[in-house]
Structure formats: structure tokens, C-alpha cells
C-alpha positions as CSV (number, residue, x, y, z in Angstrom):
1,M,8.6,-6.4,39.6
2,S,11.8,-6.9,37.6
3,T,15.0,-5.4,39.2
4,E,17.3,-6.2,36.2
5,P,19.7,-3.3,35.5
6,I,19.5,-1.6,32.1
7,P,22.3,-3.1,29.9
8,S,25.2,-0.9,28.9
9,D,25.4,0.4,25.3
10,E,28.0,-2.1,24.3
11,H,25.8,-5.0,25.2
12,K,22.6,-3.7,23.6
13,T,21.1,-5.1,20.4
14,S,19.6,-2.7,17.9
15,S,16.1,-3.4,19.1
16,E,17.2,-2.6,22.7
17,K,18.9,0.6,21.6
18,S,15.7,1.6,19.9
19,F,13.9,0.7,23.1
20,Y,16.0,2.8,25.3
21,K,16.8,5.7,22.9
22,T,14.7,7.2,20.2
23,N,17.3,8.6,17.8
24,P,20.6,6.6,17.7
25,T,23.6,8.4,16.5
26,D,25.5,7.5,13.4
27,A,28.3,5.9,15.4
28,E,25.9,3.8,17.3
29,S,24.1,2.7,14.2
30,E,27.3,1.3,12.7
31,V,28.3,-0.9,15.7
32,E,24.9,-2.1,16.8
33,E,24.1,-5.8,16.7
34,K,21.5,-6.9,14.1
35,S,18.1,-7.9,15.3
36,I,17.3,-11.6,15.4
37,G,15.0,-11.4,12.3
38,V,17.5,-9.5,10.2
39,E,20.4,-11.9,11.2
40,K,18.2,-14.9,10.5
41,A,17.3,-13.5,7.1
42,E,21.0,-13.0,6.2
43,L,21.9,-16.5,7.2
44,L,19.0,-17.9,5.1
45,A,19.9,-15.7,2.1
46,A,23.6,-16.9,2.3
47,T,22.5,-20.5,1.6
48,W,21.1,-19.5,-1.9
49,K,23.3,-16.5,-2.5
50,H,25.5,-18.0,-5.3
51,S,23.0,-20.4,-6.8
52,F,21.1,-19.4,-10.0
53,W,18.3,-21.9,-10.1
54,P,17.2,-21.5,-6.4
55,K,16.8,-17.8,-7.1
56,V,14.7,-18.6,-10.1
57,I,12.5,-20.9,-7.9
58,L,12.2,-18.2,-5.3
59,G,11.1,-15.6,-7.9
60,F,8.6,-18.1,-9.4
61,S,7.2,-18.9,-5.9
62,A,6.7,-15.1,-5.3
63,F,5.1,-15.0,-8.8
64,L,2.6,-17.7,-7.7
65,C,1.8,-16.0,-4.5
66,G,1.4,-12.7,-6.3
67,Y,-0.8,-14.4,-8.9
68,A,-3.3,-15.4,-6.3
69,Y,-3.5,-12.2,-4.2
70,G,-3.3,-10.1,-7.4
71,L,-6.3,-11.9,-9.1
72,D,-8.2,-11.8,-5.8
73,S,-7.7,-8.0,-5.5
74,Q,-8.6,-7.4,-9.2
75,T,-11.9,-9.3,-8.7
76,R,-12.8,-8.6,-5.0
77,Y,-13.4,-4.9,-5.5
78,V,-16.0,-5.8,-8.1
79,Y,-17.7,-8.2,-5.6
80,Q,-17.5,-5.5,-2.9
81,A,-19.4,-3.2,-5.2
82,Y,-22.1,-5.8,-5.7
83,A,-22.1,-6.7,-2.0
84,T,-22.8,-3.1,-0.9
85,S,-25.4,-2.7,-3.6
86,S,-27.2,-5.9,-2.4
87,W,-27.8,-4.1,0.9
88,L,-28.7,-0.9,-0.9
89,E,-25.6,0.7,0.5
90,H,-23.5,1.3,-2.6
91,S,-22.5,4.8,-1.5
92,L,-20.7,3.1,1.5
93,L,-18.2,1.6,-0.8
94,T,-15.6,4.2,-0.1
95,T,-16.4,4.1,3.7
96,V,-15.3,0.5,3.6
97,N,-12.2,1.4,1.7
98,A,-11.4,4.2,4.1
99,I,-11.7,1.9,7.1
100,T,-9.6,-0.8,5.6
101,G,-7.1,1.8,4.5
102,V,-6.6,3.0,8.0
103,V,-6.2,-0.6,9.3
104,A,-3.7,-1.3,6.5
105,A,-1.6,1.8,7.4
106,A,-1.5,0.7,11.0
107,S,-0.5,-2.9,10.2
108,Q,2.6,-2.0,8.2
109,P,5.0,-1.0,11.0
110,V,3.7,-3.9,13.1
111,Y,4.7,-6.4,10.5
112,A,8.0,-4.7,10.0
113,R,9.0,-4.7,13.6
114,L,7.7,-8.1,14.5
115,S,9.5,-9.6,11.5
116,D,12.7,-8.1,12.9
117,V,12.0,-9.7,16.3
118,F,10.6,-13.1,15.2
119,G,11.5,-13.6,11.5
120,R,10.1,-13.2,8.0
121,L,8.6,-16.7,7.7
122,E,6.7,-16.5,11.0
123,L,5.0,-13.2,10.2
124,F,4.2,-14.3,6.6
125,I,2.3,-17.3,8.0
126,V,0.5,-15.0,10.5
127,A,-0.5,-12.7,7.6
128,V,-1.9,-15.7,5.6
129,L,-4.0,-16.7,8.6
130,F,-5.6,-13.2,8.8
131,Y,-6.1,-13.3,5.1
132,V,-8.0,-16.6,5.2
133,V,-10.1,-15.8,8.3
134,G,-11.1,-12.3,6.9
135,T,-12.0,-13.8,3.6
136,I,-14.3,-16.4,5.2
137,I,-16.1,-13.8,7.3
138,E,-16.4,-11.4,4.4
139,G,-17.7,-14.0,2.0
140,Q,-20.4,-15.2,4.4
141,S,-21.5,-11.8,5.7
142,P,-25.3,-11.4,6.1
143,T,-25.0,-7.6,6.8
144,I,-22.8,-4.6,5.9
145,N,-21.5,-4.5,9.5
146,A,-20.3,-8.1,9.3
147,Y,-18.8,-7.5,5.9
148,V,-16.8,-4.5,7.3
149,A,-15.5,-6.7,10.2
150,G,-14.3,-9.4,7.7
151,A,-12.8,-6.7,5.4
152,V,-10.8,-5.4,8.3
153,L,-9.3,-8.8,9.1
154,F,-8.7,-9.5,5.4
155,Q,-6.9,-6.2,5.0
156,V,-4.6,-7.0,7.9
157,G,-3.7,-10.2,6.2
158,Y,-3.6,-8.8,2.7
159,S,-1.4,-5.9,3.6
160,G,0.8,-8.2,5.7
161,V,1.3,-10.7,2.8
162,I,2.3,-8.0,0.4
163,I,4.8,-6.3,2.7
164,M,6.3,-9.6,3.9
165,V,6.9,-10.7,0.3
166,V,8.6,-7.4,-0.3
167,F,10.8,-8.0,2.8
168,I,11.7,-11.5,1.6
169,M,12.5,-10.4,-1.9
170,S,14.6,-7.5,-0.6
171,D,16.5,-9.7,1.8
172,F,17.5,-12.1,-0.9
173,S,18.5,-9.6,-3.7
174,S,21.3,-7.1,-4.3
175,L,20.4,-3.5,-5.0
176,R,20.9,-3.7,-8.7
177,W,18.5,-6.7,-8.9
178,R,16.1,-5.4,-6.2
179,L,13.6,-3.8,-8.5
180,F,13.3,-6.9,-10.7
181,F,12.8,-9.2,-7.7
182,Q,10.3,-6.9,-6.0
183,L,8.3,-6.9,-9.2
184,C,8.1,-10.8,-9.3
185,P,4.8,-10.8,-7.4
186,A,3.4,-8.1,-9.7
187,F,4.2,-9.9,-13.0
188,P,0.9,-12.0,-12.9
189,F,-0.9,-8.8,-13.7
190,I,0.1,-9.5,-17.3
191,I,-2.2,-12.6,-17.2
192,N,-4.8,-11.5,-14.6
193,T,-5.8,-8.3,-16.5
194,W,-7.3,-10.4,-19.2
195,I,-8.8,-13.2,-17.2
196,S,-10.2,-11.2,-14.3
197,G,-13.0,-10.0,-16.4
198,N,-13.9,-13.6,-17.3
199,V,-13.8,-14.5,-13.6
200,T,-16.1,-11.7,-12.5
201,A,-18.5,-12.3,-15.5
202,A,-18.7,-16.0,-14.6
203,V,-19.4,-15.3,-10.9
204,G,-21.8,-12.6,-11.8
205,L,-23.8,-11.3,-8.8
206,R,-22.8,-14.3,-6.7
207,W,-20.3,-12.1,-4.8
208,S,-20.3,-14.4,-1.7
209,W,-18.9,-17.3,-3.7
210,G,-16.5,-15.1,-5.6
211,I,-14.9,-13.9,-2.3
212,S,-15.1,-17.2,-0.3
213,M,-13.2,-19.3,-2.8
214,W,-10.0,-17.4,-2.1
215,A,-9.9,-18.8,1.5
216,F,-8.6,-22.1,-0.1
217,I,-6.9,-20.8,-3.3
218,F,-4.5,-18.3,-1.7
219,P,-3.0,-20.5,1.0
220,L,-2.4,-23.2,-1.6
221,A,-0.6,-20.6,-3.9
222,S,1.5,-19.5,-0.9
223,L,2.9,-23.0,-0.2
224,P,5.9,-22.9,-2.7
225,L,7.2,-19.7,-1.1
226,V,6.9,-21.2,2.4
227,C,8.7,-24.3,1.2
228,C,11.5,-22.2,-0.3
229,L,12.1,-20.5,3.1
230,L,11.9,-23.9,4.9
231,H,14.5,-25.3,2.5
232,M,16.8,-22.3,3.3
233,R,16.3,-23.0,7.0
234,Y,17.2,-26.6,6.5
235,L,20.5,-25.7,4.7
236,A,21.3,-22.9,7.1
237,G,20.9,-25.4,10.0
238,K,23.9,-27.3,8.8
239,T,26.3,-24.3,9.0
240,E,28.4,-23.2,11.9
241,E,27.0,-19.7,11.7
242,W,23.5,-21.0,12.4
243,K,24.8,-22.9,15.4
244,V,26.3,-19.7,16.8
245,F,23.1,-17.8,16.0
246,K,21.0,-20.4,17.9
247,Q,23.1,-19.7,21.0
248,R,21.9,-16.1,21.0
249,K,19.0,-15.5,23.4
250,T,15.7,-14.3,22.1
251,K,14.0,-11.2,23.5
252,F,11.6,-13.5,25.4
253,Q,14.5,-15.4,27.0
254,E,16.3,-12.2,27.9
255,L,13.4,-10.2,29.3
256,G,10.9,-12.7,30.6
257,V,7.1,-12.5,30.1
258,V,6.5,-9.1,31.6
259,G,9.7,-7.6,30.2
260,F,9.0,-9.0,26.8
261,A,5.5,-7.6,26.8
262,N,6.8,-4.2,27.9
263,F,9.5,-4.4,25.1
264,L,6.9,-5.1,22.5
265,F,4.6,-2.4,23.8
266,W,7.2,0.3,23.1
267,R,8.8,-1.4,20.1
268,L,5.5,-1.5,18.3
269,D,4.6,2.0,19.5
270,I,1.1,0.8,20.5
271,I,0.1,4.3,21.8
272,G,1.2,5.9,18.5
273,L,-0.7,3.3,16.5
274,I,-3.9,3.9,18.5
275,L,-3.6,7.7,18.1
276,L,-2.9,7.3,14.4
277,C,-5.9,5.0,13.8
278,A,-8.2,7.1,16.0
279,A,-7.2,10.4,14.3
280,L,-7.5,9.0,10.7
281,G,-10.7,7.1,11.5
282,C,-12.4,10.1,13.3
283,I,-11.8,12.3,10.3
284,L,-12.1,10.0,7.3
285,V,-15.0,7.8,8.1
286,P,-17.5,10.7,8.9
287,I,-16.4,12.4,5.7
288,T,-17.5,9.4,3.7
289,L,-20.8,9.2,5.5
290,A,-21.9,12.9,5.3
291,G,-23.7,14.0,2.2
292,G,-25.8,11.8,0.0
293,I,-29.6,11.8,-0.2
294,S,-29.9,14.0,2.9
295,S,-26.8,16.0,3.8
296,S,-25.7,15.7,7.4
297,W,-22.6,17.9,7.5
298,R,-24.1,20.0,10.3
299,S,-25.1,17.0,12.4
300,G,-23.4,16.3,15.7
301,H,-22.5,12.8,14.8
302,I,-20.5,14.1,11.9
303,I,-19.0,17.2,13.5
304,A,-17.9,15.6,16.8
305,P,-15.6,12.9,15.5
306,V,-14.1,15.3,12.9
307,V,-13.2,17.7,15.7
308,V,-11.8,14.9,17.9
309,G,-9.7,13.7,14.9
310,G,-8.4,17.2,14.4
311,V,-7.3,17.3,18.0
312,L,-5.7,13.8,17.9
313,F,-3.4,14.6,15.0
314,P,-1.3,17.1,16.8
315,V,-1.4,14.8,19.9
316,F,-0.1,12.0,17.7
317,G,2.7,14.3,16.4
318,L,3.8,15.3,19.9
319,W,3.8,11.7,21.1
320,E,5.9,10.6,18.2
321,V,8.5,13.4,18.8
322,Y,8.6,13.4,22.6
323,G,6.9,10.3,23.9
324,A,7.5,7.4,21.6
325,K,10.7,5.4,22.3
326,D,10.5,3.9,18.8
327,P,8.3,6.1,16.6
328,I,6.2,4.7,13.7
329,L,8.2,6.9,11.3
330,P,11.7,7.2,13.0
331,L,12.8,10.8,13.0
332,Y,16.5,10.1,12.4
333,L,15.5,8.3,9.2
334,M,12.8,10.6,8.0
335,K,15.2,13.6,8.1
336,D,17.0,12.0,5.2
337,R,15.6,13.2,1.8
338,G,16.4,9.8,0.4
339,V,13.6,8.5,2.7
340,W,11.1,11.4,3.2
341,A,10.8,12.3,-0.5
342,P,9.8,8.7,-1.6
343,A,7.5,8.6,1.4
344,V,5.7,11.8,0.4
345,I,5.4,10.6,-3.2
346,S,4.0,7.3,-1.9
347,F,1.2,9.2,-0.1
348,L,0.4,11.3,-3.1
349,F,0.5,8.4,-5.5
350,D,-2.1,6.3,-3.6
351,F,-4.2,9.4,-2.7
352,V,-4.5,10.2,-6.4
353,Y,-5.1,6.6,-7.4
354,A,-7.8,6.2,-4.8
355,V,-9.6,9.3,-6.0
356,E,-9.5,8.0,-9.5
357,S,-10.2,4.4,-9.1
358,N,-12.8,4.0,-6.3
359,F,-15.8,4.7,-8.5
360,L,-14.2,4.1,-11.9
361,Y,-15.8,0.6,-12.3
362,T,-19.3,2.1,-11.6
363,V,-18.7,4.9,-14.0
364,L,-17.7,2.5,-16.8
365,I,-20.8,0.3,-16.2
366,V,-23.3,3.1,-15.9
367,A,-21.9,6.0,-17.9
368,V,-19.9,4.4,-20.6
369,N,-22.1,1.3,-21.1
370,E,-19.3,-1.3,-20.6
371,S,-20.0,-4.9,-19.8
372,I,-18.9,-6.5,-16.6
373,A,-15.9,-8.2,-18.3
374,S,-14.9,-5.1,-20.2
375,A,-15.2,-2.8,-17.2
376,T,-13.1,-5.2,-15.1
377,R,-10.4,-5.3,-17.8
378,I,-10.3,-1.6,-18.3
379,T,-9.8,-0.9,-14.6
380,S,-6.9,-3.4,-14.6
381,I,-5.2,-2.5,-17.9
382,G,-3.1,0.1,-16.2
383,S,-1.6,-2.6,-14.0
384,F,-1.0,-4.7,-17.1
385,V,1.0,-2.0,-18.8
386,S,2.9,-1.0,-15.7
387,V,4.1,-4.6,-15.1
388,I,5.2,-5.0,-18.7
389,V,7.1,-1.7,-18.4
390,G,8.4,-2.7,-15.0
391,F,9.7,-6.1,-16.4
392,F,11.9,-4.5,-19.0
393,F,12.8,-1.5,-16.8
394,G,13.9,-3.8,-14.0
395,L,16.3,-5.6,-16.3
396,F,17.5,-2.3,-17.7
397,V,18.3,-1.0,-14.2
398,V,20.5,-4.0,-13.6
399,Y,23.0,-2.5,-16.0
400,F,22.1,1.3,-15.9
401,R,21.9,1.3,-12.0
402,R,20.1,4.6,-11.7
403,L,16.4,5.3,-10.9
404,K,15.7,8.9,-10.0
405,G,15.3,10.4,-13.5
406,F,13.0,7.7,-14.6
407,S,10.8,8.1,-11.5
408,I,10.3,11.8,-12.3
409,F,9.5,10.9,-15.9
410,G,6.8,8.4,-14.6
411,C,5.2,11.2,-12.5
412,C,5.0,13.4,-15.6
413,M,3.2,10.6,-17.5
414,W,0.6,10.6,-14.8
415,M,-0.1,14.3,-15.5
416,L,-0.8,13.4,-19.1
417,A,-3.0,10.5,-18.1
418,F,-5.2,12.5,-15.9
419,G,-5.5,15.2,-18.5
420,L,-7.0,12.5,-20.8
421,L,-9.3,11.2,-18.0
422,Y,-10.5,14.8,-17.4
423,H,-11.4,15.1,-21.1
424,F,-13.0,11.7,-21.5
425,R,-15.4,11.3,-18.6
426,S,-18.7,9.7,-19.8
427,D,-20.8,8.5,-22.8
428,L,-19.6,6.1,-25.6
429,R,-17.0,8.5,-26.9
430,A,-15.1,8.1,-23.6
431,H,-14.5,4.4,-24.2
432,S,-11.2,4.7,-26.2
433,G,-10.1,7.8,-24.3
434,I,-10.4,6.1,-20.9
435,I,-8.5,3.0,-22.2
436,A,-5.7,5.3,-23.6
437,A,-5.5,7.2,-20.2
438,Q,-5.2,3.9,-18.3
439,C,-2.4,2.8,-20.6
440,V,-0.5,6.1,-20.2
441,M,-1.0,5.9,-16.4
442,G,0.3,2.3,-16.3
443,F,3.3,3.3,-18.5
444,G,4.2,6.0,-16.0
445,T,3.5,3.8,-13.0
446,G,6.1,1.3,-14.2
447,F,8.8,3.9,-13.8
448,F,8.1,5.2,-10.3
449,T,6.0,3.1,-7.9
450,Y,8.4,0.3,-7.1
451,P,11.5,2.3,-7.9
452,I,10.8,4.9,-5.2
453,G,10.7,2.0,-2.7
454,V,14.1,0.8,-3.9
455,L,15.5,4.3,-3.7
456,A,14.3,4.6,-0.1
457,Q,15.9,1.2,0.8
458,S,19.2,2.2,-0.8
459,S,19.4,5.1,1.7
460,V,19.5,2.9,4.8
461,S,21.3,-0.2,6.2
462,H,19.9,-3.7,6.1
463,Q,19.0,-3.3,9.8
464,D,16.6,-0.4,8.9
465,L,15.3,-1.9,5.7
466,A,12.1,-3.3,7.1
467,V,11.3,-0.1,9.1
468,V,11.9,2.2,6.1
469,T,9.9,-0.1,3.8
470,S,7.0,-0.2,6.2
471,A,7.2,3.6,6.4
472,I,6.8,3.8,2.6
473,Y,3.9,1.4,2.6
474,T,2.3,3.1,5.6
475,M,2.3,6.3,3.6
476,Y,0.8,4.3,0.6
477,R,-2.0,3.1,2.8
478,I,-2.7,6.4,4.5
479,G,-2.8,8.0,1.0
480,W,-5.3,5.3,-0.1
481,A,-7.5,5.9,3.0
482,V,-7.5,9.7,2.6
483,G,-8.1,9.5,-1.1
484,S,-11.0,7.1,-0.6
485,A,-12.5,9.5,1.9
486,V,-12.1,12.5,-0.4
487,A,-13.6,10.5,-3.3
488,S,-16.5,9.5,-1.2
489,A,-17.1,13.1,0.0
490,I,-17.1,14.4,-3.6
491,W,-19.3,11.5,-4.8
492,N,-21.8,11.7,-1.9
493,Q,-22.0,15.5,-1.8
494,N,-22.5,15.9,-5.6
495,L,-24.0,12.8,-7.2
496,Y,-27.5,12.8,-5.7
497,K,-27.9,16.5,-6.4
498,R,-27.0,16.1,-10.0
499,L,-29.2,13.0,-10.4
500,L,-32.1,14.9,-9.0
501,K,-31.2,17.8,-11.3
502,Y,-31.2,15.8,-14.5
503,L,-33.9,13.1,-13.6
504,G,-36.3,15.4,-11.9
505,D,-37.6,12.4,-10.0
506,S,-36.5,12.0,-6.4
507,T,-37.7,8.4,-6.2
508,L,-35.7,7.4,-9.3
509,A,-32.7,9.5,-8.2
510,T,-32.7,7.7,-4.8
511,S,-32.9,4.3,-6.5
512,V,-29.9,5.1,-8.8
513,Y,-27.9,6.5,-6.0
514,G,-28.5,3.4,-3.8
515,D,-28.1,0.6,-6.5
516,P,-26.8,1.8,-9.9
517,Y,-26.4,-1.7,-11.2
518,A,-30.1,-2.5,-10.8
519,F,-30.9,0.8,-12.6
520,V,-28.6,-0.3,-15.5
521,A,-30.5,-3.5,-15.8
522,D,-33.9,-1.7,-16.0
523,Y,-33.0,1.2,-18.2
524,A,-31.2,0.4,-21.5
525,W,-28.6,2.6,-23.1
526,G,-30.1,5.5,-25.0
527,T,-33.3,5.9,-22.9
528,P,-33.9,9.4,-21.5
529,E,-33.4,8.3,-17.9
530,R,-30.1,6.6,-18.8
531,E,-28.9,9.8,-20.6
532,A,-29.7,11.9,-17.6
533,V,-27.7,9.6,-15.3
534,V,-24.8,9.6,-17.7
535,N,-24.7,13.5,-17.6
536,A,-24.8,13.4,-13.8
537,Y,-22.0,10.9,-13.6
538,G,-19.9,12.9,-16.1
539,E,-20.1,16.0,-14.0
540,V,-19.0,14.3,-10.8
541,Q,-16.2,12.5,-12.7
542,R,-14.9,16.0,-13.8
543,I,-14.6,17.1,-10.2
544,L,-12.7,13.9,-9.2
545,M,-10.2,14.3,-12.1
546,T,-9.6,17.9,-11.3
547,V,-8.6,16.9,-7.7
548,C,-6.3,14.3,-9.2
549,L,-4.5,16.8,-11.5
550,C,-4.0,19.2,-8.6
551,F,-2.1,16.5,-6.6
552,V,-0.1,15.0,-9.4
553,A,1.9,18.2,-9.8
554,P,3.5,18.1,-6.3
555,M,4.7,14.5,-7.1
556,I,6.8,15.8,-9.9
557,I,8.3,18.6,-7.8
558,I,9.1,16.3,-4.8
559,G,10.7,13.8,-7.2
560,F,13.7,16.2,-7.6
561,F,14.5,15.9,-3.9
562,M,15.1,12.1,-4.0
563,K,18.6,10.8,-4.0
564,D,20.0,9.0,-7.0
565,P,22.5,6.4,-5.7
566,K,24.3,4.0,-8.0
567,L,22.8,0.5,-7.3
568,T,25.5,-2.0,-6.5
569,T,25.8,-5.8,-6.2
570,E,25.5,-5.6,-2.4
571,Q,22.4,-6.0,-0.3
572,S,22.7,-2.4,0.9
573,L,25.1,0.5,0.5
574,E,27.9,1.2,3.0
575,K,27.5,4.2,5.3
576,E,29.9,6.4,3.2
577,E,28.1,5.6,0.0
578,R,24.7,6.4,1.5
579,E,25.9,9.8,2.8
580,A,27.8,10.9,-0.3
581,P,26.0,13.4,-2.6
582,Q,24.9,11.1,-5.4
583,D,23.3,13.6,-7.9
584,S,23.5,17.2,-9.0
585,F,20.7,18.2,-6.8
586,G,22.4,16.7,-3.8
587,R,25.7,18.5,-4.6
588,F,23.6,21.8,-5.0
589,L,22.1,21.3,-1.6
590,N,25.5,20.6,0.0
591,K,26.9,23.8,-1.6
592,L,24.0,25.8,-0.2
593,R,24.8,24.4,3.3
594,K,28.5,25.1,2.9
595,N,27.8,28.8,1.8
596,K,25.4,29.2,4.7
597,S,27.9,28.0,7.3
598,E,30.7,30.3,5.9
599,V,28.4,33.3,6.2
């Protein structure tokens, strides 16, 4: 057993302070030493800081990486629909999404904290390995269970790649350029939107090949970004600052094997992660499984895990407040409206998007009579529009330097988009309406999805950047998981009943429910059976869009609580700038606090 004394405050690094104390004071936060990963990132960034072309190369490398994982994500969900249908388990589509959503949520803080301990490049390579292994297993799966196992590993890698690229682009950009650089991996959507349909149409029902090919393509596309970081490392190695940095002991050298393992256990909040995954999984997965052909809401195998999950959530909350030495969502940061408001919007955004998008492709194929290529393009056209808007908005922000008002405007555009989707739900008349709605949604998305992340980052120091970014992305992923579960519950609970109502044939209704794509191949557009199914799909789509409208409204309200700092040429704002009231709403809140204290 180690008998080393606990180091005094003046000799602790930020990671150790977090290890020994949950909520550092403001004074401590200002004097604490940067973690190894953050200091390494700053030294690497300094080598390219004043060079134009290296930054262009870095942005282009992120573009290539984003091109690969973006095209993969725009096609894989199509193959996933075909894969579940091939096992006659199409209704389990959202179950898979809920499971991977929970895993993605848990992985975000792990990547953030490990990247602060080891470095950005090291964790990026780990994420790529998970991506490749998960893809291979997923593509060669003989059963739905094997597919889910591969999907979990893939999601760990996919989520890690995305957040590590965000960290890298944030480390190497000033606040005024932050939005533009973070959008670099998203710019390929401008191309992918139009070719993704051709790719899925060419692959057809051969989903195994469509997934497996990315095990080779993605690592190849990631090489330029890795080479950029290695070149920075080579240049940094020649500086005196790097020589001083290398004399600093790593956590492993300081604490030893047992001490380092103990440090990581508390640093990663392993108990909190287990409680979060268990609570979400116990509630969300049973919700996606209940209902369908034979409702099982009253069955013990559905009720029991939901009850357990309901108990685990308050346990998780108590643990994070009183037990965790380094909570998943640090309380001293989440008290800041500049952090919690973007985090809540992140949850609502992906919740609404999951409810809308999980079955949209199926609705387009079955109820709007779209081709594979057309349906794929329509589901991606929102991303296409959002990236075009984001490109020009990112350049505009470099000079305007404010984001809050535009983010609220983007949320308002979502309300309009879902109003259109509510009206245009099924049949041929919905074709143009759905396309218009996706375009309006994408237009609004360009003004708030990435900007709210930049607003959250502007409220903290560089030392806390990774933790806050992971908190935003964790809320994204939880929102996606919850939204997928809600969409599944609505779909499973209502679709079969309506199919049976309009078809009047339980055998055919069961067949459509299990494999809608085979039904489309057998029953042409205009046949009585197809019309009956179109009516059933339209009614379920109406319920889904009603839920979306109800949850877009709070996004607009919470948007007013965000801070609106002026984005500077620095990597992060100074403490005085972060704490100053930066908008009229902030000054109003400060005035209320002042009046309350005087009373």
C-alpha cells in the first residue's frame, strides 16, 4: 500500500486538484497548473500559430476526415435499416439507436478526460481503432445480437473521432475563428448529400459490403490529420519549451501503477458512468421493445428494468453531488448559464432530431414513394443546407463576433420546419413539403448547433475546454438516445394497430411491420394495400411531429439564458471577460440579484 503524503495545494496539478476536491474555487482555478494534454496541445498549436498555409492544411485534413465519417454516417443508417429488416427485426431499429446513444453519451467524458491526461493525438488513434473494429464486426454480423455488439464498438469510435476532431480544431483556433474551424469536418456534407444516394443505390441490399468497406476507407482518410499533428510534434520538439515540458513527470510516473489506476478511476468517474449507462439503458431499451404486434407493457421483463432505471437516476444524481470527486458534469461549471443553457439546448436539439429522423427514411420509401437514392438525399438535404449556411455564417462571425441572437433565430426556424412536417406527412403531395421542411430545418441548424458549442467554450478557460465540450456532446448523445426511445415507443405502440385497422389482415399487417421494404417491392404505388399502409404511416408520423413541436418551444425560451460574449483573437477569454455581464439579459439578471441583496 502506498504511504505517499497528499501533495499540498501549491504543488497540485489541475487534474490532482480535481481528484482531491470536487469544486475548485475561482482563485484555485486561476493558479492551477495545466494538465499534460492541454499543455501539450498549446505547445503544438504554437508551432503553427502564425502560419497561414499550415492552418489551411489542418482545415483540409479535418475536411478529409469529416468527408469519410460523414459519408459513412449518411449511408450506414440506410444499411442498418436493411440489416434489421433482413432478420425481420425492422422495429428494433430504434432499439439499436438507443443502445448506441447511451454508449456514445458515456464515451464523451472519457475521451475528454483521457485526452487531458495523455494527449489529443493518442486518443484520436484509439478512437480510430474502435471505429475500425466495430465496423468489421458490424459488417460481418450473422445475427442482430452480433450486429448490436459491433454497433456499440463502432459508436465508441465514431463518437470519439468526432469529439477529438472538435478538441483539435478548438485547440488550434481563436474564438473568432472557432466556429469556422469546427465546421471544417462538416463541410463535406455539401458533397455527400448528393452522392450518398448514389452510393446506397449502387450497394442496394448488400448492406454487409456497404458497411465493411469503411474499415479501410476511414483510416486512410484520417492519415493527413495524424500527419499534421506529428509534424507539429516534430517542430515543437526543437523548442526549449518542449524540453522543459518533457521534464515534467506524467501521472503514471508520479503515482505508480496502483496510484495511477486509482487516479483514473476517480478522474473518469467510473461509478458515475456505470450508474448513468445503467439508468438510461434500463429505461430506454425496454421502452423500445414494448408494444408492436403484441403489447408487453405489463410484462415483468419490461416493468422491472424501467423501475430499476427510475431508482438509479436519483442514485446517479446523489453520487454526482456527494460522492464523485470529478463529476461527469462538473457542478462548478454547470452553475454557469453560459454552460448549462447550451447543454440543455443540446439535449433538446438531438432529442427532437431523433424523434423526427429515426423513421423518416422508411416513411419516404413506403408512404411517399421515393426511390432509394431520392430518400437518402432528402434525409441528408438538411445537413447540406446547414453546412452552406454555416460556411458563410462562420466567416461572418469572424467580423461580427456575436452568436446568441442568431442561435435563437435558428431555433425559431425549427418551429417553422416542424410545422411543415406536421402538415406534409405522407402520399405524393408530401414530396415537396418534406423537402421544403428539411431545407428550413437545415437553415436553422446552421445558426445554432455548432454556435452553442462555441458559446459554451467561451465561458470557460482552455483547461476546462475539453470537459465542457464533452458535457455538451454528452447531452447531445443522451438527447439522441432518449429521442430514439420515444420514437420507437410511439412507432411500436401505434403502427401495428393502424396497419391492422386499415389493412384488416393480421398476416399482411405483421409482414409490413416486420419488413416494410419487402412489402414495397410486392405492392406497387396505388394498390389498395399500399394506400392503406400510407394512411397508417401518415397517422403515426402526425404523432411524431406533434412531439417534436412540443419540445422545440423550450429551445427558443432557453436560448435567451445563454451568454453573448464578444469573440476575441485569443484561444479563450480571460477570467474577467468570462464573468462580466455580456448581454442585456445578463445585466437584467445582475440587477435582480442586486435588488434582492439590498432587500
